[in-house]
C-alpha positions as protocol buffer text, in pm:
chain_id: "A"
residue {
  index: 1
  type: MET
  ca { x: 11206 y: 13740 z: 3295 }
}
residue {
  index: 2
  type: PHE
  ca { x: 11410 y: 13958 z: 3060 }
}
residue {
  index: 3
  type: SER
  ca { x: 11517 y: 14318 z: 3102 }
}
residue {
  index: 4
  type: PRO
  ca { x: 11447 y: 14571 z: 2824 }
}
residue {
  index: 5
  type: HIS
  ca { x: 11811 y: 14527 z: 2724 }
}
residue {
  index: 6
  type: GLY
  ca { x: 11775 y: 14153 z: 2675 }
}
residue {
  index: 7
  type: PRO
  ca { x: 11725 y: 13959 z: 2352 }
}
residue {
  index: 8
  type: THR
  ca { x: 11408 y: 13987 z: 2149 }
}
residue {
  index: 9
  type: LEU
  ca { x: 11179 y: 13691 z: 2087 }
}
residue {
  index: 10
  type: ARG
  ca { x: 11313 y: 13668 z: 1734 }
}
residue {
  index: 11
  type: GLU
  ca { x: 11673 y: 13664 z: 1857 }
}
residue {
  index: 12
  type: LEU
  ca { x: 11590 y: 13388 z: 2104 }
}
residue {
  index: 13
  type: ALA
  ca { x: 11423 y: 13185 z: 1829 }
}
residue {
  index: 14
  type: VAL
  ca { x: 11730 y: 13216 z: 1606 }
}
residue {
  index: 15
  type: GLN
  ca { x: 11952 y: 13111 z: 1896 }
}
residue {
  index: 16
  type: ALA
  ca { x: 11731 y: 12813 z: 1977 }
}
residue {
  index: 17
  type: LEU
  ca { x: 11758 y: 12687 z: 1619 }
}
residue {
  index: 18
  type: SER
  ca { x: 12139 y: 12712 z: 1621 }
}
residue {
  index: 19
  type: SER
  ca { x: 12404 y: 12488 z: 1766 }
}
residue {
  index: 20
  type: VAL
  ca { x: 12495 y: 12546 z: 2132 }
}
residue {
  index: 21
  type: GLU
  ca { x: 12820 y: 12718 z: 2036 }
}
residue {
  index: 22
  type: HIS
  ca { x: 12673 y: 12945 z: 1769 }
}
residue {
  index: 23
  type: GLY
  ca { x: 12366 y: 13012 z: 1979 }
}
residue {
  index: 24
  type: TYR
  ca { x: 12579 y: 13150 z: 2260 }
}
residue {
  index: 25
  type: ASP
  ca { x: 12791 y: 13349 z: 2016 }
}
residue {
  index: 26
  type: LEU
  ca { x: 12468 y: 13520 z: 1911 }
}
residue {
  index: 27
  type: LEU
  ca { x: 12336 y: 13565 z: 2264 }
}
residue {
  index: 28
  type: ALA
  ca { x: 12663 y: 13684 z: 2419 }
}
residue {
  index: 29
  type: PRO
  ca { x: 12616 y: 14064 z: 2387 }
}
residue {
  index: 30
  type: LYS
  ca { x: 12283 y: 14045 z: 2575 }
}
residue {
  index: 31
  type: PHE
  ca { x: 12346 y: 13738 z: 2791 }
}
residue {
  index: 32
  type: ASP
  ca { x: 12383 y: 13930 z: 3117 }
}
residue {
  index: 33
  type: HIS
  ca { x: 12034 y: 14072 z: 3068 }
}
residue {
  index: 34
  type: THR
  ca { x: 11872 y: 13729 z: 3065 }
}
residue {
  index: 35
  type: PRO
  ca { x: 11772 y: 13490 z: 3348 }
}
residue {
  index: 36
  type: PHE
  ca { x: 12030 y: 13242 z: 3213 }
}
residue {
  index: 37
  type: ARG
  ca { x: 12315 y: 13430 z: 3381 }
}
residue {
  index: 38
  type: THR
  ca { x: 12399 y: 13293 z: 3728 }
}
residue {
  index: 39
  type: PRO
  ca { x: 12242 y: 13530 z: 3984 }
}
residue {
  index: 40
  type: ASP
  ca { x: 12475 y: 13743 z: 4194 }
}
residue {
  index: 41
  type: SER
  ca { x: 12318 y: 13590 z: 4505 }
}
residue {
  index: 42
  type: VAL
  ca { x: 12450 y: 13246 z: 4403 }
}
residue {
  index: 43
  type: LEU
  ca { x: 12794 y: 13381 z: 4312 }
}
residue {
  index: 44
  type: ASP
  ca { x: 12819 y: 13569 z: 4643 }
}
residue {
  index: 45
  type: SER
  ca { x: 12713 y: 13264 z: 4845 }
}
residue {
  index: 46
  type: VAL
  ca { x: 12966 y: 13037 z: 4674 }
}
residue {
  index: 47
  type: GLU
  ca { x: 13235 y: 13302 z: 4711 }
}
residue {
  index: 48
  type: GLY
  ca { x: 13169 y: 13319 z: 5085 }
}
residue {
  index: 49
  type: ALA
  ca { x: 13191 y: 12940 z: 5118 }
}
residue {
  index: 50
  type: LEU
  ca { x: 13519 y: 12930 z: 4924 }
}
residue {
  index: 51
  type: LYS
  ca { x: 13673 y: 13197 z: 5144 }
}
residue {
  index: 52
  type: SER
  ca { x: 13621 y: 12966 z: 5442 }
}
residue {
  index: 53
  type: ILE
  ca { x: 13823 y: 12684 z: 5279 }
}
residue {
  index: 54
  type: GLY
  ca { x: 14072 y: 12888 z: 5073 }
}
residue {
  index: 55
  type: PRO
  ca { x: 14274 y: 13067 z: 4966 }
}
residue {
  index: 56
  type: PHE
  ca { x: 14381 y: 12894 z: 4646 }
}
residue {
  index: 57
  type: GLU
  ca { x: 14666 y: 12968 z: 4407 }
}
residue {
  index: 58
  type: ARG
  ca { x: 14529 y: 12898 z: 4058 }
}
residue {
  index: 59
  type: GLY
  ca { x: 14162 y: 12879 z: 3970 }
}
residue {
  index: 60
  type: LEU
  ca { x: 13966 y: 12772 z: 3662 }
}
residue {
  index: 61
  type: ASP
  ca { x: 13610 y: 12878 z: 3579 }
}
residue {
  index: 62
  type: LEU
  ca { x: 13470 y: 12595 z: 3366 }
}
residue {
  index: 63
  type: CYS
  ca { x: 13226 y: 12720 z: 3100 }
}
residue {
  index: 64
  type: CYS
  ca { x: 13286 y: 13076 z: 3217 }
}
residue {
  index: 65
  type: GLY
  ca { x: 13042 y: 13255 z: 2986 }
}
residue {
  index: 66
  type: THR
  ca { x: 13072 y: 13631 z: 3022 }
}
residue {
  index: 67
  type: GLY
  ca { x: 13301 y: 13608 z: 3323 }
}
residue {
  index: 68
  type: ALA
  ca { x: 13080 y: 13661 z: 3628 }
}
residue {
  index: 69
  type: GLY
  ca { x: 13225 y: 13352 z: 3796 }
}
residue {
  index: 70
  type: VAL
  ca { x: 13578 y: 13463 z: 3715 }
}
residue {
  index: 71
  type: GLU
  ca { x: 13521 y: 13780 z: 3915 }
}
residue {
  index: 72
  type: ALA
  ca { x: 13407 y: 13569 z: 4211 }
}
residue {
  index: 73
  type: LEU
  ca { x: 13711 y: 13339 z: 4188 }
}
residue {
  index: 74
  type: ARG
  ca { x: 13947 y: 13637 z: 4186 }
}
residue {
  index: 75
  type: THR
  ca { x: 13859 y: 13701 z: 4548 }
}
residue {
  index: 76
  type: VAL
  ca { x: 13982 y: 13356 z: 4659 }
}
residue {
  index: 77
  type: CYS
  ca { x: 14274 y: 13288 z: 4419 }
}
residue {
  index: 78
  type: ARG
  ca { x: 14614 y: 13449 z: 4470 }
}
residue {
  index: 79
  type: GLU
  ca { x: 14808 y: 13377 z: 4149 }
}
residue {
  index: 80
  type: SER
  ca { x: 14570 y: 13347 z: 3853 }
}
residue {
  index: 81
  type: VAL
  ca { x: 14218 y: 13269 z: 3735 }
}
residue {
  index: 82
  type: THR
  ca { x: 14148 y: 13120 z: 3393 }
}
residue {
  index: 83
  type: GLY
  ca { x: 13811 y: 13136 z: 3223 }
}
residue {
  index: 84
  type: VAL
  ca { x: 13745 y: 12863 z: 2967 }
}
residue {
  index: 85
  type: ASP
  ca { x: 13448 y: 12848 z: 2729 }
}
residue {
  index: 86
  type: PHE
  ca { x: 13387 y: 12716 z: 2380 }
}
residue {
  index: 87
  type: SER
  ca { x: 13192 y: 13025 z: 2267 }
}
residue {
  index: 88
  type: ALA
  ca { x: 13415 y: 13290 z: 2114 }
}
residue {
  index: 89
  type: GLY
  ca { x: 13133 y: 13541 z: 2153 }
}
residue {
  index: 90
  type: MET
  ca { x: 13100 y: 13482 z: 2527 }
}
residue {
  index: 91
  type: LEU
  ca { x: 13476 y: 13511 z: 2575 }
}
residue {
  index: 92
  type: ALA
  ca { x: 13483 y: 13838 z: 2379 }
}
residue {
  index: 93
  type: VAL
  ca { x: 13226 y: 13988 z: 2615 }
}
residue {
  index: 94
  type: ALA
  ca { x: 13412 y: 13850 z: 2917 }
}
residue {
  index: 95
  type: ARG
  ca { x: 13735 y: 14017 z: 2806 }
}
residue {
  index: 96
  type: GLU
  ca { x: 13553 y: 14349 z: 2781 }
}
residue {
  index: 97
  type: GLN
  ca { x: 13381 y: 14322 z: 3118 }
}
residue {
  index: 98
  type: VAL
  ca { x: 13644 y: 14174 z: 3349 }
}
residue {
  index: 99
  type: ARG
  ca { x: 13925 y: 14410 z: 3442 }
}
residue {
  index: 100
  type: PRO
  ca { x: 14257 y: 14263 z: 3322 }
}
residue {
  index: 101
  type: ASP
  ca { x: 14480 y: 14446 z: 3569 }
}
residue {
  index: 102
  type: GLY
  ca { x: 14580 y: 14354 z: 3920 }
}
residue {
  index: 103
  type: VAL
  ca { x: 14630 y: 14030 z: 4108 }
}
residue {
  index: 104
  type: PRO
  ca { x: 14540 y: 13757 z: 4043 }
}
residue {
  index: 105
  type: ARG
  ca { x: 14608 y: 13749 z: 3671 }
}
residue {
  index: 106
  type: VAL
  ca { x: 14315 y: 13663 z: 3443 }
}
residue {
  index: 107
  type: ASP
  ca { x: 14353 y: 13444 z: 3133 }
}
residue {
  index: 108
  type: TRP
  ca { x: 14092 y: 13340 z: 2878 }
}
residue {
  index: 109
  type: VAL
  ca { x: 14101 y: 13015 z: 2681 }
}
residue {
  index: 110
  type: ARG
  ca { x: 13862 y: 12895 z: 2414 }
}
residue {
  index: 111
  type: ALA
  ca { x: 13817 y: 12521 z: 2456 }
}
residue {
  index: 112
  type: ASP
  ca { x: 13557 y: 12249 z: 2500 }
}
residue {
  index: 113
  type: ALA
  ca { x: 13515 y: 12138 z: 2862 }
}
residue {
  index: 114
  type: ARG
  ca { x: 13518 y: 11778 z: 2737 }
}
residue {
  index: 115
  type: ALA
  ca { x: 13873 y: 11819 z: 2603 }
}
residue {
  index: 116
  type: LEU
  ca { x: 14056 y: 12064 z: 2828 }
}
residue {
  index: 117
  type: PRO
  ca { x: 14400 y: 12176 z: 2702 }
}
residue {
  index: 118
  type: PHE
  ca { x: 14568 y: 12179 z: 3043 }
}
residue {
  index: 119
  type: GLY
  ca { x: 14776 y: 11955 z: 3260 }
}
residue {
  index: 120
  type: PRO
  ca { x: 14728 y: 11928 z: 3639 }
}
residue {
  index: 121
  type: ALA
  ca { x: 14774 y: 12303 z: 3691 }
}
residue {
  index: 122
  type: PHE
  ca { x: 14483 y: 12420 z: 3909 }
}
residue {
  index: 123
  type: ASP
  ca { x: 14401 y: 12416 z: 4279 }
}
residue {
  index: 124
  type: LEU
  ca { x: 14038 y: 12508 z: 4222 }
}
residue {
  index: 125
  type: VAL
  ca { x: 13790 y: 12441 z: 3941 }
}
residue {
  index: 126
  type: ALA
  ca { x: 13446 y: 12595 z: 3969 }
}
residue {
  index: 127
  type: SER
  ca { x: 13145 y: 12597 z: 3741 }
}
residue {
  index: 128
  type: PHE
  ca { x: 12820 y: 12791 z: 3757 }
}
residue {
  index: 129
  type: GLY
  ca { x: 12504 y: 12682 z: 3581 }
}
residue {
  index: 130
  type: ALA
  ca { x: 12660 y: 12508 z: 3280 }
}
residue {
  index: 131
  type: PHE
  ca { x: 12583 y: 12141 z: 3341 }
}
residue {
  index: 132
  type: GLY
  ca { x: 12253 y: 12143 z: 3155 }
}
residue {
  index: 133
  type: HIS
  ca { x: 12460 y: 12151 z: 2836 }
}
residue {
  index: 134
  type: PHE
  ca { x: 12597 y: 11803 z: 2903 }
}
residue {
  index: 135
  type: LEU
  ca { x: 12398 y: 11485 z: 2857 }
}
residue {
  index: 136
  type: PRO
  ca { x: 12407 y: 11237 z: 3147 }
}
residue {
  index: 137
  type: GLY
  ca { x: 12628 y: 11003 z: 2945 }
}
residue {
  index: 138
  type: GLU
  ca { x: 12887 y: 11279 z: 2908 }
}
residue {
  index: 139
  type: LEU
  ca { x: 12937 y: 11333 z: 3282 }
}
residue {
  index: 140
  type: PRO
  ca { x: 13201 y: 11059 z: 3329 }
}
residue {
  index: 141
  type: GLY
  ca { x: 13421 y: 11213 z: 3059 }
}
residue {
  index: 142
  type: LEU
  ca { x: 13360 y: 11566 z: 3181 }
}
residue {
  index: 143
  type: PHE
  ca { x: 13447 y: 11483 z: 3541 }
}
residue {
  index: 144
  type: ALA
  ca { x: 13755 y: 11289 z: 3427 }
}
residue {
  index: 145
  type: GLN
  ca { x: 13871 y: 11602 z: 3243 }
}
residue {
  index: 146
  type: VAL
  ca { x: 13828 y: 11815 z: 3554 }
}
residue {
  index: 147
  type: HIS
  ca { x: 14013 y: 11556 z: 3764 }
}
residue {
  index: 148
  type: SER
  ca { x: 14303 y: 11563 z: 3517 }
}
residue {
  index: 149
  type: VAL
  ca { x: 14355 y: 11942 z: 3538 }
}
residue {
  index: 150
  type: LEU
  ca { x: 14353 y: 11959 z: 3918 }
}
residue {
  index: 151
  type: ARG
  ca { x: 14663 y: 11928 z: 4126 }
}
residue {
  index: 152
  type: PRO
  ca { x: 14653 y: 11658 z: 4397 }
}
residue {
  index: 153
  type: GLY
  ca { x: 14438 y: 11798 z: 4677 }
}
residue {
  index: 154
  type: GLY
  ca { x: 14263 y: 12040 z: 4440 }
}
residue {
  index: 155
  type: ARG
  ca { x: 13890 y: 12111 z: 4465 }
}
residue {
  index: 156
  type: PHE
  ca { x: 13611 y: 12098 z: 4207 }
}
residue {
  index: 157
  type: VAL
  ca { x: 13315 y: 12301 z: 4333 }
}
residue {
  index: 158
  type: PHE
  ca { x: 12975 y: 12397 z: 4201 }
}
residue {
  index: 159
  type: PRO
  ca { x: 12631 y: 12491 z: 4339 }
}
residue {
  index: 160
  type: VAL
  ca { x: 12330 y: 12264 z: 4289 }
}
residue {
  index: 161
  type: GLY
  ca { x: 11977 y: 12384 z: 4353 }
}
residue {
  index: 162
  type: ALA
  ca { x: 11712 y: 12149 z: 4489 }
}
residue {
  index: 163
  type: PRO
  ca { x: 11457 y: 12049 z: 4224 }
}
residue {
  index: 164
  type: PRO
  ca { x: 11116 y: 12209 z: 4271 }
}
residue {
  index: 165
  type: GLY
  ca { x: 10832 y: 11989 z: 4390 }
}
residue {
  index: 166
  type: TRP
  ca { x: 10551 y: 11893 z: 4156 }
}
residue {
  index: 167
  type: ALA
  ca { x: 10319 y: 12150 z: 4318 }
}
residue {
  index: 168
  type: SER
  ca { x: 10552 y: 12435 z: 4223 }
}
residue {
  index: 169
  type: PRO
  ca { x: 10494 y: 12627 z: 3898 }
}
residue {
  index: 170
  type: TRP
  ca { x: 10868 y: 12594 z: 3838 }
}
residue {
  index: 171
  type: TYR
  ca { x: 10836 y: 12215 z: 3824 }
}
residue {
  index: 172
  type: TRP
  ca { x: 10598 y: 12239 z: 3531 }
}
residue {
  index: 173
  type: ALA
  ca { x: 10791 y: 12523 z: 3366 }
}
residue {
  index: 174
  type: LEU
  ca { x: 11116 y: 12323 z: 3369 }
}
residue {
  index: 175
  type: LEU
  ca { x: 10940 y: 12006 z: 3260 }
}
residue {
  index: 176
  type: GLY
  ca { x: 10782 y: 12198 z: 2973 }
}
residue {
  index: 177
  type: PHE
  ca { x: 11115 y: 12350 z: 2873 }
}
residue {
  index: 178
  type: ASP
  ca { x: 11294 y: 12014 z: 2872 }
}
residue {
  index: 179
  type: THR
  ca { x: 11011 y: 11854 z: 2676 }
}
residue {
  index: 180
  type: ALA
  ca { x: 11021 y: 12133 z: 2418 }
}
residue {
  index: 181
  type: MET
  ca { x: 11399 y: 12092 z: 2383 }
}
residue {
  index: 182
  type: ARG
  ca { x: 11364 y: 11717 z: 2328 }
}
residue {
  index: 183
  type: VAL
  ca { x: 11103 y: 11773 z: 2058 }
}
residue {
  index: 184
  type: ARG
  ca { x: 11320 y: 12042 z: 1899 }
}
residue {
  index: 185
  type: ASN
  ca { x: 11626 y: 11816 z: 1896 }
}
residue {
  index: 186
  type: ALA
  ca { x: 11428 y: 11527 z: 1750 }
}
residue {
  index: 187
  type: MET
  ca { x: 11318 y: 11745 z: 1460 }
}
residue {
  index: 188
  type: TRP
  ca { x: 11605 y: 11987 z: 1400 }
}
residue {
  index: 189
  type: ARG
  ca { x: 11980 y: 11972 z: 1347 }
}
residue {
  index: 190
  type: PRO
  ca { x: 12221 y: 12070 z: 1487 }
}
residue {
  index: 191
  type: PRO
  ca { x: 12097 y: 11986 z: 1837 }
}
residue {
  index: 192
  type: PHE
  ca { x: 12085 y: 12246 z: 2114 }
}
residue {
  index: 193
  type: VAL
  ca { x: 12160 y: 12063 z: 2437 }
}
residue {
  index: 194
  type: MET
  ca { x: 12009 y: 12238 z: 2738 }
}
residue {
  index: 195
  type: TYR
  ca { x: 11810 y: 12032 z: 2986 }
}
residue {
  index: 196
  type: TYR
  ca { x: 11733 y: 12163 z: 3334 }
}
residue {
  index: 197
  type: ARG
  ca { x: 11614 y: 11832 z: 3478 }
}
residue {
  index: 198
  type: ALA
  ca { x: 11890 y: 11601 z: 3351 }
}
residue {
  index: 199
  type: PHE
  ca { x: 12153 y: 11695 z: 3614 }
}
residue {
  index: 200
  type: ARG
  ca { x: 12045 y: 11475 z: 3905 }
}
residue {
  index: 201
  type: PHE
  ca { x: 12217 y: 11510 z: 4240 }
}
residue {
  index: 202
  type: SER
  ca { x: 12253 y: 11138 z: 4316 }
}
residue {
  index: 203
  type: THR
  ca { x: 12394 y: 11069 z: 3969 }
}
residue {
  index: 204
  type: VAL
  ca { x: 12641 y: 11354 z: 4001 }
}
residue {
  index: 205
  type: LEU
  ca { x: 12775 y: 11230 z: 4335 }
}
residue {
  index: 206
  type: ARG
  ca { x: 12814 y: 10877 z: 4196 }
}
residue {
  index: 207
  type: GLU
  ca { x: 12997 y: 10988 z: 3882 }
}
residue {
  index: 208
  type: LEU
  ca { x: 13229 y: 11221 z: 4075 }
}
residue {
  index: 209
  type: THR
  ca { x: 13328 y: 10930 z: 4300 }
}
residue {
  index: 210
  type: ARG
  ca { x: 13388 y: 10707 z: 3998 }
}
residue {
  index: 211
  type: ALA
  ca { x: 13611 y: 10977 z: 3848 }
}
residue {
  index: 212
  type: GLY
  ca { x: 13838 y: 10957 z: 4155 }
}
residue {
  index: 213
  type: PHE
  ca { x: 13705 y: 11240 z: 4369 }
}
residue {
  index: 214
  type: THR
  ca { x: 13630 y: 11241 z: 4738 }
}
residue {
  index: 215
  type: VAL
  ca { x: 13292 y: 11413 z: 4750 }
}
residue {
  index: 216
  type: GLU
  ca { x: 13133 y: 11631 z: 5016 }
}
residue {
  index: 217
  type: HIS
  ca { x: 12851 y: 11880 z: 5002 }
}
residue {
  index: 218
  type: GLN
  ca { x: 12728 y: 12156 z: 5228 }
}
residue {
  index: 219
  type: ALA
  ca { x: 12419 y: 12372 z: 5248 }
}
residue {
  index: 220
  type: LEU
  ca { x: 12438 y: 12724 z: 5112 }
}
residue {
  index: 221
  type: THR
  ca { x: 12247 y: 12868 z: 5404 }
}
residue {
  index: 222
  type: ASP
  ca { x: 12170 y: 13199 z: 5232 }
}
residue {
  index: 223
  type: PHE
  ca { x: 11891 y: 13022 z: 5044 }
}
residue {
  index: 224
  type: GLY
  ca { x: 11721 y: 12860 z: 5341 }
}
residue {
  index: 225
  type: ARG
  ca { x: 11559 y: 12518 z: 5357 }
}
residue {
  index: 226
  type: ARG
  ca { x: 11257 y: 12344 z: 5211 }
}
residue {
  index: 227
  type: ARG
  ca { x: 10963 y: 12223 z: 5418 }
}
residue {
  index: 228
  type: ASP
  ca { x: 11127 y: 11882 z: 5462 }
}
residue {
  index: 229
  type: GLY
  ca { x: 11438 y: 12048 z: 5610 }
}
residue {
  index: 230
  type: SER
  ca { x: 11665 y: 11986 z: 5311 }
}
residue {
  index: 231
  type: PRO
  ca { x: 11868 y: 12280 z: 5174 }
}
residue {
  index: 232
  type: ARG
  ca { x: 11733 y: 12476 z: 4879 }
}
residue {
  index: 233
  type: CYS
  ca { x: 12086 y: 12497 z: 4743 }
}
residue {
  index: 234
  type: ARG
  ca { x: 12404 y: 12299 z: 4812 }
}
residue {
  index: 235
  type: LEU
  ca { x: 12768 y: 12344 z: 4729 }
}
residue {
  index: 236
  type: VAL
  ca { x: 12935 y: 12029 z: 4602 }
}
residue {
  index: 237
  type: LEU
  ca { x: 13303 y: 12001 z: 4699 }
}
residue {
  index: 238
  type: ALA
  ca { x: 13489 y: 11725 z: 4516 }
}
residue {
  index: 239
  type: THR
  ca { x: 13856 y: 11678 z: 4608 }
}
residue {
  index: 240
  type: ARG
  ca { x: 14124 y: 11512 z: 4400 }
}
residue {
  index: 241
  type: GLY
  ca { x: 14315 y: 11274 z: 4627 }
}
residue {
  index: 242
  type: ARG
  ca { x: 14672 y: 11359 z: 4721 }
}
residue {
  index: 243
  type: ASP
  ca { x: 14780 y: 10996 z: 4684 }
}
residue {
  index: 244
  type: THR
  ca { x: 14697 y: 10965 z: 4313 }
}
residue {
  index: 245
  type: PRO
  ca { x: 14921 y: 11223 z: 4141 }
}
residue {
  index: 246
  type: GLY
  ca { x: 14952 y: 11015 z: 3829 }
}
residue {
  index: 247
  type: ARG
  ca { x: 14582 y: 11000 z: 3745 }
}
């Protein structure tokens, strides 16, 4: 699962016993050599879908990590792309890896996604693989924050993979991981919030609607379909209404 350039078992153990913020500060230099980084196949598929509904003027990569999503958004945004993350270590790596020159302009902001320091300035907000760090009860506040930084008519987009069936080894691997994290957080402080099974599709659609979004979703066809015909991966497209500029 890890390349030879990835973190050692000891480094992962130290990260796992840290807070989320400090853990990612520690992991940042080797993050791109772990399976936690969003795969290029997902980034490319989302980028292709956005090109069909764009272009956009100003984009925001929510929980940007080391900047892979920022690079994808630069292909569909004309004025600027901002990467926001609460880990100073991840932002430091992103600044080194993402070319600062050219159009659109790239900005980096250290901030918590639950308290974004922006007004309604963006036409596009995207996020890749970060939602496991938010407990289900935090989704209403998180989605309200995203709604508040979008201009009327702006889009909030993110990919969601279909959960594996119980017969898949991945089902048991993710269940085991989430169980281990719950035991760890019951016994150790500060907590490290990362749960793969807590971000449920039906709950997400409901909370986006409650936050004021009009919600659609489409299949990312690059990943095919499951035996029941449902997509293996979807792109959620949540739009801030044009008739509620004061929200």
